[in-house]
Backbone as ProteinMPNN parsed JSONL, in Angstrom:
{"seq_chain_A": "XXXXXXXXXXXXXXXXXXXXXXXXXXXXXXXXXXXXXXXXXXXXXXXXXXXXXXXXXXXXXXXXXXXXXXXXXXXXXXXXXXXXXXXXXXXXXXXXXXXXXXXXXXXXXXXXXXXXXXXXXXXXXXXXX", "coords_chain_A": {"N_chain_A": [[152.35, 291.724, 258.971], [152.556, 295.01, 257.68], [149.911, 297.393, 257.021], [150.413, 298.755, 254.722], [152.627, 299.518, 251.947], [155.617, 300.89, 250.721], [157.34, 301.521, 247.841], [159.864, 302.295, 245.462], [159.251, 302.719, 242.047], [161.272, 302.114, 240.294], [162.693, 300.095, 241.428], [161.796, 297.296, 241.135], [162.752, 294.388, 239.18], [163.734, 294.778, 235.757], [161.641, 293.593, 233.533], [161.634, 293.605, 230.767], [164.336, 293.751, 230.042], [165.165, 291.32, 231.114], [163.887, 289.655, 229.321], [165.234, 290.111, 227.018], [164.545, 292.413, 225.595], [165.41, 295.006, 225.842], [166.304, 296.92, 224.036], [164.196, 298.382, 223.07], [162.395, 298.8, 225.137], [161.53, 299.275, 228.593], [160.331, 297.648, 231.421], [158.764, 297.457, 234.424], [157.265, 295.62, 236.821], [155.391, 296.023, 239.615], [153.734, 294.759, 241.507], [154.331, 292.509, 243.175], [156.521, 293.457, 244.678], [155.217, 295.407, 246.083], [153.595, 293.907, 247.645], [151.01, 293.451, 246.778], [147.735, 292.261, 246.603], [145.448, 292.425, 244.994], [145.649, 294.539, 243.181], [147.386, 295.802, 240.314], [150.364, 297.343, 239.104], [152.476, 298.884, 236.768], [155.585, 300.221, 235.65], [156.588, 301.647, 232.766], [158.75, 302.17, 230.016], [158.85, 303.223, 226.802], [161.225, 303.364, 224.456], [162.618, 306.255, 222.797], [161.525, 306.751, 219.491], [160.868, 304.091, 219.135], [158.818, 301.082, 219.152], [156.646, 299.161, 221.297], [157.646, 295.775, 221.552], [155.718, 293.854, 221.006], [152.167, 293.332, 220.842], [149.334, 293.18, 223.115], [146.476, 291.653, 224.732], [143.651, 291.148, 226.938], [141.749, 288.682, 228.762], [139.955, 289.237, 230.845], [140.786, 291.51, 232.327], [140.589, 294.99, 232.605], [142.598, 297.743, 231.691], [144.351, 300.723, 232.706], [146.299, 303.17, 231.336], [148.633, 305.704, 232.043], [150.17, 308.468, 230.729], [153.214, 309.601, 231.671], [155.401, 311.128, 230.825], [156.708, 312.419, 227.709], [155.749, 311.83, 224.248], [153.636, 310.072, 221.953], [152.129, 307.297, 220.278], [149.228, 305.192, 220.538], [148.101, 302.04, 219.588], [145.005, 300.682, 219.203], [143.229, 298.001, 218.72], [142.009, 298.551, 215.584], [142.347, 301.28, 215.603], [144.406, 304.203, 215.816], [145.84, 306.344, 218.095], [147.005, 309.555, 219.182], [149.089, 310.284, 222.006], [149.98, 312.019, 225.033], [151.65, 313.828, 227.741], [150.093, 313.207, 230.836], [147.812, 312.143, 229.702], [145.27, 309.801, 230.087], [144.505, 306.498, 229.389], [141.966, 304.308, 229.058], [141.536, 300.896, 228.664], [139.591, 298.371, 227.453], [139.283, 294.886, 228.253], [139.297, 292.989, 225.92], [140.483, 294.442, 223.869], [143.117, 294.769, 221.639], [146.335, 296.049, 222.242], [149.085, 298.356, 221.912], [152.001, 300.418, 222.279], [153.85, 303.225, 220.922], [156.754, 305.264, 220.968], [157.375, 308.765, 220.397], [159.763, 310.312, 218.139], [161.555, 311.984, 219.491], [161.764, 311.747, 222.315], [161.647, 309.479, 225.154], [158.701, 307.532, 225.844], [156.991, 307.548, 228.69], [155.223, 305.541, 230.868], [152.626, 304.717, 233.223], [150.95, 301.834, 234.187], [147.876, 300.567, 235.222], [145.962, 298.002, 236.741], [143.632, 295.394, 237.705], [144.732, 292.39, 239.344], [145.139, 289.375, 237.644], [145.848, 286.203, 237.215], [147.542, 284.732, 234.483], [145.983, 286.041, 232.546], [146.677, 287.646, 230.402], [147.247, 287.871, 226.865], [149.608, 287.494, 224.409], [149.969, 289.192, 221.339], [151.237, 288.578, 218.382], [152.781, 289.997, 215.448], [151.116, 292.269, 215.067], [150.003, 294.598, 213.139], [150.812, 297.995, 212.329], [149.899, 299.181, 210.105]], "CA_chain_A": [[152.655, 292.598, 257.849], [151.939, 296.333, 257.772], [148.786, 297.639, 256.133], [150.842, 299.547, 253.575], [153.969, 299.271, 251.433], [156.156, 301.964, 249.898], [158.46, 301.077, 247.002], [160.141, 303.096, 244.282], [158.909, 301.915, 240.88], [162.49, 301.716, 239.577], [163.31, 298.986, 242.153], [161.556, 295.947, 240.599], [163.561, 293.994, 238.028], [163.262, 295.169, 234.441], [161.2, 292.377, 232.838], [162.011, 293.708, 229.353], [165.752, 293.369, 229.95], [165.216, 289.876, 231.375], [163.378, 288.966, 228.132], [166.033, 290.494, 225.861], [163.825, 293.44, 224.841], [165.813, 296.307, 226.365], [166.596, 297.894, 222.989], [163.01, 299.2, 222.806], [161.43, 298.861, 226.233], [161.813, 298.971, 229.995], [159.039, 297.316, 232.037], [158.934, 297.061, 235.828], [155.974, 295.243, 237.39], [155.652, 296.237, 241.04], [152.733, 294.203, 242.423], [154.943, 291.665, 244.204], [157.318, 294.324, 245.551], [154.27, 296.146, 246.924], [152.76, 292.924, 248.361], [149.641, 293.703, 246.342], [146.934, 291.06, 246.394], [144.395, 292.604, 244.002], [145.948, 295.615, 242.238], [148.644, 295.735, 239.604], [150.91, 298.576, 238.557], [153.776, 298.734, 236.131], [156.286, 301.402, 235.158], [157.081, 301.236, 231.457], [159.36, 303.19, 229.164], [159.059, 302.874, 225.4], [162.348, 304.23, 224.095], [162.366, 307.204, 221.705], [161.559, 306.213, 218.139], [160.649, 302.639, 219.152], [157.502, 300.538, 219.5], [156.684, 297.963, 222.115], [157.979, 294.689, 220.626], [154.543, 293.029, 220.732], [150.9, 293.835, 221.382], [148.675, 292.203, 223.982], [145.089, 291.884, 225.143], [143.304, 290.383, 228.136], [140.453, 287.999, 228.789], [139.069, 289.853, 231.836], [141.304, 292.723, 232.958], [140.649, 296.319, 232.025], [143.805, 298.46, 232.107], [144.439, 302.168, 232.497], [147.66, 303.662, 231.158], [148.785, 307.144, 232.201], [151.434, 308.954, 230.179], [153.909, 310.473, 232.625], [156.147, 312.092, 230.007], [156.915, 312.033, 226.326], [154.587, 311.735, 223.374], [153.678, 308.908, 221.089], [150.832, 306.819, 219.805], [148.774, 303.889, 220.996], [147.24, 301.335, 218.625], [143.92, 300.0, 219.919], [142.611, 297.27, 217.617], [142.305, 299.197, 214.308], [142.488, 302.722, 215.784], [145.691, 304.725, 216.288], [145.573, 307.612, 218.771], [148.138, 310.266, 219.758], [149.061, 310.438, 223.455], [150.989, 312.901, 225.601], [151.689, 313.898, 229.197], [148.889, 313.127, 231.667], [146.704, 311.444, 229.064], [144.908, 308.51, 230.671], [143.872, 305.672, 228.363], [141.326, 303.104, 229.595], [141.453, 299.912, 227.589], [138.798, 297.199, 227.823], [140.043, 293.627, 228.192], [139.548, 292.311, 224.64], [141.101, 295.328, 222.885], [144.554, 294.583, 221.457], [146.968, 297.351, 222.442], [150.533, 298.516, 221.902], [152.406, 301.826, 222.263], [155.115, 303.616, 220.314], [157.233, 306.579, 221.403], [157.773, 309.701, 219.359], [161.186, 310.245, 217.796], [162.407, 312.891, 220.256], [161.973, 311.386, 223.719], [161.0, 308.259, 225.624], [157.311, 307.578, 226.285], [156.996, 306.974, 230.034], [153.848, 305.163, 231.202], [152.214, 303.896, 234.359], [149.797, 301.004, 233.832], [147.13, 300.1, 236.391], [144.951, 296.987, 236.449], [143.488, 294.366, 238.725], [145.603, 291.239, 239.081], [144.455, 288.16, 237.201], [146.902, 285.305, 236.751], [147.421, 284.145, 233.144], [144.906, 286.708, 231.822], [147.189, 288.342, 229.218], [147.557, 287.109, 225.655], [150.505, 288.202, 223.497], [149.508, 289.206, 219.963], [152.383, 288.79, 217.501], [152.486, 290.519, 214.088], [150.026, 293.238, 215.135], [150.49, 295.61, 212.206], [150.413, 299.399, 212.462], [149.433, 299.655, 208.795]], "C_chain_A": [[151.894, 293.904, 258.013], [150.801, 296.465, 256.765], [149.138, 298.51, 254.947], [152.257, 299.148, 253.175], [154.372, 300.464, 250.582], [157.368, 301.422, 249.155], [158.64, 302.067, 245.866], [159.918, 302.215, 243.061], [160.109, 301.558, 240.008], [163.161, 300.517, 240.246], [163.007, 297.599, 241.594], [162.457, 295.658, 239.396], [162.907, 294.457, 236.733], [162.929, 293.904, 233.656], [161.574, 292.412, 231.364], [163.472, 293.308, 229.164], [165.905, 291.868, 230.155], [164.773, 289.071, 230.155], [164.156, 289.332, 226.864], [165.411, 291.577, 225.004], [164.26, 294.858, 225.197], [166.182, 297.325, 225.288], [165.41, 298.819, 222.724], [162.161, 299.501, 224.031], [162.083, 298.63, 227.584], [160.461, 298.722, 230.645], [159.273, 296.757, 233.436], [157.557, 296.861, 236.458], [156.124, 295.173, 238.905], [154.696, 295.535, 241.989], [153.354, 293.326, 243.51], [155.764, 292.488, 245.182], [156.43, 295.115, 246.509], [153.405, 295.225, 247.795], [151.286, 293.1, 248.022], [148.922, 292.39, 246.061], [145.96, 291.211, 245.233], [144.716, 293.628, 242.923], [147.297, 295.399, 241.583], [149.06, 297.105, 239.121], [152.234, 298.238, 237.89], [154.265, 300.095, 235.668], [156.944, 300.976, 233.855], [157.66, 302.426, 230.712], [159.523, 302.596, 227.77], [160.106, 303.867, 224.909], [162.042, 305.042, 222.842], [162.527, 306.529, 220.348], [161.286, 304.721, 218.041], [159.184, 302.322, 219.459], [157.69, 299.426, 220.514], [156.871, 296.777, 221.169], [156.827, 293.735, 220.316], [153.319, 293.731, 221.299], [150.35, 292.784, 222.343], [147.228, 292.601, 224.218], [144.831, 291.005, 226.351], [141.964, 289.68, 227.953], [139.472, 288.735, 229.693], [139.501, 291.242, 232.288], [141.203, 293.961, 232.08], [141.944, 296.959, 232.535], [143.625, 299.95, 231.894], [145.913, 302.516, 232.434], [147.643, 305.171, 231.337], [150.158, 307.521, 231.657], [152.031, 309.929, 231.189], [154.706, 311.537, 231.876], [156.357, 311.521, 228.618], [155.61, 312.055, 225.545], [154.747, 310.499, 222.51], [152.294, 308.571, 220.595], [150.531, 305.481, 220.461], [147.893, 303.305, 219.899], [146.285, 300.471, 219.428], [143.051, 299.301, 218.883], [142.978, 297.973, 216.308], [142.495, 300.711, 214.408], [143.894, 303.063, 216.272], [145.428, 306.119, 216.837], [146.883, 308.215, 219.276], [147.971, 310.364, 221.265], [150.204, 311.337, 223.904], [150.843, 312.988, 227.102], [150.314, 314.049, 229.849], [147.663, 312.613, 230.929], [146.503, 310.114, 229.784], [144.117, 307.743, 229.618], [143.305, 304.427, 229.034], [141.141, 302.141, 228.437], [140.7, 298.684, 228.1], [139.599, 295.926, 227.53], [140.296, 293.105, 226.782], [140.247, 293.165, 223.581], [142.607, 295.053, 222.836], [145.209, 295.954, 221.483], [148.481, 297.25, 222.361], [150.851, 300.0, 221.744], [153.675, 302.006, 221.442], [155.457, 305.021, 220.804], [157.495, 307.456, 220.19], [159.282, 309.642, 219.168], [162.096, 310.999, 218.763], [162.672, 312.498, 221.701], [161.215, 310.11, 224.058], [159.547, 308.533, 225.999], [157.252, 306.828, 227.605], [155.551, 306.787, 230.484], [153.757, 304.521, 232.576], [150.989, 303.132, 233.91], [149.184, 300.45, 235.105], [146.108, 299.061, 235.954], [144.748, 296.115, 237.678], [144.449, 293.231, 238.393], [144.754, 290.047, 238.705], [145.506, 287.265, 236.555], [146.55, 284.718, 235.38], [146.3, 284.772, 232.304], [145.379, 287.353, 230.521], [147.474, 287.38, 228.074], [148.423, 287.976, 224.756], [149.955, 288.08, 222.079], [150.713, 289.555, 219.09], [151.899, 289.349, 216.168], [151.253, 291.421, 214.063], [150.466, 294.467, 214.351], [149.957, 297.002, 212.52], [149.852, 299.935, 211.158], [147.925, 299.591, 208.684]], "O_chain_A": [[150.737, 293.912, 258.431], [150.744, 295.731, 255.778], [148.245, 298.963, 254.231], [152.989, 298.529, 253.948], [153.566, 300.989, 249.814], [158.31, 300.922, 249.771], [157.661, 302.619, 245.363], [160.359, 301.066, 243.048], [159.972, 300.773, 239.07], [164.111, 299.967, 239.689], [163.914, 296.767, 241.579], [162.871, 296.574, 238.685], [161.682, 294.52, 236.629], [163.828, 293.219, 233.168], [161.809, 291.363, 230.764], [163.8, 292.596, 228.215], [166.682, 291.217, 229.456], [165.22, 287.94, 229.963], [163.788, 288.916, 225.765], [165.706, 291.665, 223.812], [163.552, 295.815, 224.885], [166.356, 298.501, 225.607], [165.593, 299.923, 222.21], [161.291, 300.37, 223.975], [163.058, 297.888, 227.704], [159.531, 299.504, 230.443], [159.903, 295.713, 233.603], [156.785, 297.808, 236.608], [156.892, 294.361, 239.42], [154.835, 295.703, 243.201], [152.932, 293.4, 244.664], [155.713, 292.246, 246.388], [156.848, 295.451, 247.617], [152.587, 295.697, 248.584], [150.418, 292.919, 248.876], [149.444, 291.519, 245.365], [145.669, 290.231, 244.548], [144.114, 293.592, 241.85], [148.231, 294.886, 242.2], [148.219, 297.933, 238.769], [153.007, 297.417, 238.383], [153.483, 300.989, 235.342], [157.76, 300.055, 233.837], [157.132, 303.537, 230.769], [160.23, 301.608, 227.576], [159.885, 305.077, 224.946], [161.318, 304.598, 221.951], [163.512, 305.838, 220.086], [161.455, 304.136, 216.97], [158.429, 303.161, 219.949], [158.757, 298.817, 220.59], [156.302, 296.779, 220.078], [156.961, 292.885, 219.436], [153.437, 294.622, 222.14], [150.829, 291.65, 222.386], [146.817, 293.728, 223.942], [145.685, 290.211, 226.744], [141.16, 290.047, 227.096], [138.293, 288.853, 229.361], [138.649, 292.073, 232.604], [141.679, 293.97, 230.945], [142.338, 296.739, 233.681], [142.863, 300.389, 231.033], [146.68, 302.206, 233.346], [146.741, 305.846, 230.84], [151.177, 306.967, 232.069], [151.428, 310.951, 231.517], [154.688, 312.71, 232.249], [156.206, 310.323, 228.38], [154.529, 312.266, 226.095], [155.841, 309.957, 222.358], [151.412, 309.425, 220.503], [151.426, 304.745, 220.876], [147.038, 303.998, 219.347], [146.704, 299.636, 220.23], [142.223, 299.942, 218.236], [144.154, 297.993, 215.945], [142.777, 301.36, 213.402], [144.496, 302.314, 217.041], [144.868, 306.972, 216.149], [147.767, 307.494, 219.74], [146.853, 310.51, 221.76], [151.25, 311.413, 223.259], [150.006, 312.299, 227.684], [149.502, 314.892, 229.465], [146.564, 312.646, 231.484], [147.464, 309.393, 230.053], [143.175, 308.273, 229.029], [144.058, 303.585, 229.524], [140.654, 302.515, 227.37], [141.123, 298.041, 229.06], [140.475, 295.91, 226.666], [141.445, 292.797, 226.468], [140.571, 292.663, 222.505], [143.287, 295.098, 223.861], [144.735, 296.898, 220.852], [149.079, 296.224, 222.687], [150.075, 300.749, 221.152], [154.469, 301.079, 221.282], [154.576, 305.852, 221.025], [157.797, 306.966, 219.102], [159.99, 308.999, 219.942], [163.284, 310.693, 218.853], [163.702, 312.875, 222.26], [160.281, 309.712, 223.362], [159.207, 309.638, 226.422], [157.442, 305.612, 227.642], [154.759, 307.729, 230.487], [154.692, 303.864, 233.034], [150.081, 303.711, 233.314], [149.891, 299.926, 235.966], [145.462, 299.218, 234.918], [145.584, 296.096, 238.582], [144.924, 293.135, 237.261], [143.764, 289.744, 239.371], [145.989, 287.557, 235.461], [145.428, 284.271, 235.145], [145.73, 284.103, 231.442], [144.57, 287.585, 229.623], [147.885, 286.239, 228.281], [148.019, 289.076, 224.379], [149.527, 287.003, 221.662], [151.155, 290.704, 219.069], [150.733, 289.186, 215.809], [150.441, 291.341, 213.142], [151.228, 295.288, 214.862], [148.805, 297.167, 212.924], [149.367, 301.066, 211.127], [147.366, 299.952, 207.648]]}, "name": "protein", "num_of_chains": 1, "seq": "XXXXXXXXXXXXXXXXXXXXXXXXXXXXXXXXXXXXXXXXXXXXXXXXXXXXXXXXXXXXXXXXXXXXXXXXXXXXXXXXXXXXXXXXXXXXXXXXXXXXXXXXXXXXXXXXXXXXXXXXXXXXXXXXX"}
């Protein structure tokens, strides 16, 4: 195997569509397509005027999200912060997080993290109020 891999981030399957969540989200996780052993990357689109359908947190993994385009907000535990192009958001493992797009355009994100099997925990009913 070569010491590198090049893949377009639109090539991996859309996990959101596979889970029936395509009305609000597109999520493409590329670590397997890239043959990555330790690093994770995902390409995510929160559709205009929508929120991610659930929040999540981790036991060990820190994540960094980079806004590629669009504007919106991120809810981090009890804080809500505005985000826009080229904002980078580092989120510690135990912080519950979820994004929403502004009304006018999709919020396009890249998410980076180490790989840790079964480290994520879905948080249902994570209120924005």
